[in-house]
N, C-alpha and C positions, 0 to 999 in steps of 0.2 A: 596069725598071720605071722610070718617070719621075715624079718628085714636083713638085707645083706648089703654092707656098706664098704666100700674099699676107699682109701686113699693111695695115689701113686704119686711118686716123686720122677720125673723123667730122668734120663740119663743126661750128665752135664754137658756132652757134647752138641746137644740139641740145642739150638739157639733160633731166635729170629723167625722168620717165614718157615723154616725147617719145623721147629717147634709148634707153630701154630697148625700147620697141616698134620703133624703127628696127631695133635689134640683132637683136632676135628676128624680125623679118621677113627680114633678110639669112640670119640661121642657117636658118630654115624653107625659104626659098627656095633656098638652095644645097643644102642636103643634101638637099632634096626632088627633086633631079636624080639621086640613085643610083637606078640600074636603067633610067635614060631615055637614057643618053647611051652609044654603044658605046665600050668600051676605058676606061672609068672605074670603076677598081676600087673606090677608097673616097673619101669626102669627109666632113670635118668642119669644123665652125665653132666657133671658141672666142669666147663674148663676155663673159667674165669674167677681164680681166687683173688682175693684182695692182696695186696703186698706184704701184710702182715702173716699170711699163711707159709707152711713150710711144706707144702705139696702142691702138685701141678694139676692134677684131676682126681674128681670124686665120683665113684657110682654110688648110687641110691637107689636100691632096687626092693621090691616086696614079693613074697612068694605065698601060695596058699599054706603051706606048711614046712616043715624041715624036709620031708621027703621030696618036695617038689624043689628044692634049693638043691638037693644032692643030684636030682635028674639033672638040672640046669649045668651043673660041674661038668657033667660027662656028655652033655648033649652035643652032637656033631657041630651044630651051628653055632654055638658058643665057644666051643673048642678051636675053630677054625677063626673065628674073631680074636680069641685071646693069642693064638700062634702066630697072627700076622699082622695084628694092629696094635697089640697091647704089649705083649711079653717082648717083644726085639727093642722096645724102646723105654721100658721102665727100669729104673735103678732100684727101687724099692716098692714094697707093698705092704700095707698096714690094712686089715680086715677086721670088722666086727660084725657077728652074726647075733641077731637077739629075737625073742619072741615079743610080740605085741600083744598084751591084754586087750579084750574087748573094750575097757575102760580107757586104753590109751589110743585106741582106734579111731 
């Protein structure tokens, strides 16, 4: 299994209700991909960081294997969400992909 974790910082000009609307759109858009993309096992978006955090949104997803993750990256449904709900509103992105051994699962 491969885990795909992303942390985003939203653009500084987003605040209040607009920021919450953007976060909700990212969450619903990405979580809505479950069941649409081959090899995507699980996808969760957290939009409620503690004040000690230095990011606004976290994606935590799991794939069957690295090939499935690569397929997700170019899948039209994912590209649509990324281009309309994520990229226009994010200032920075940090990503970590890693394999989970059977002992860790």
